[in-house]
C-alpha angles and dihedrals in degrees: 000000000000120000091243095059120093119252116258120243090254091055092047091048091050091050092047091050088055089056101268102145092184090061091056090046088057090053090050091050091049097051106024096099093045091049091048091050090051093049090044089061089057102038108025093199113112095205092050094044093064092045092050092045090052091048089049092055091046089053091047092051091051092047094045095100088061094049106110100177095247087138132023114282093243094052088050089048092048091052091052090048093049091049092046091051092048091051091049091051091050091048090051091042088228128153106236090217109080108181095192092062091053090065094059119099110243115265115249090245095047105114091186093069114102107260105182092083095053116113127250123227115290099031119135122260088248090056091047091051092047090048092052090047091053093047090050091049091051092051091045090050091051091049091051093055122102114265094258094048092045092051093048096049092043093052091046105040102026105029094033097225120162122246088254092052092047090051087053094048094045094039095229138112118283090242089060090051091052091049093049093048091047091051092046092052090048091052092048092047090051090055092047098044096087090050097045097032090221122169118257114279095034111126133197 
């Protein structure tokens, strides 16, 4: 590897395990926003998201000596973040589904909002409005899902993880992951059907 190329996760983990704090800081910088997006889908409270993300990285740092590289670092990190967020929700006795938040239009900087329905330049105001309505409906549908379905569809469609990686993060069989994603897509399609006027059986 040339000196100008960035270190791989495995190299950074190995350095961090040898006591190189800077190497772990680089891993935090690389994945902080993705971890915060993931937690944000579970918690929907900006102040709590940052606290839980920080706690997740602290836990990861403490557990780093036990990390053996059986899975990719980020799937291991995601699993820690999911478990930390779940524990925080239990401690706070909060329901992870917050209906009020599902009625908010996505912020411009929110990378977790569904982008494929957004208009391109030159579309009519009616098309822009319809597109925003669809994006809002998708986000509302995701928020209304059970915690397990919401995690699965978020990791697949928004974070782009493979079924195998999601099974690793959620600590369940790959068949369960497929079932959860299928059910989540069905629920989202059901919510979108009136807007898109699709025939029955068409899924998102």
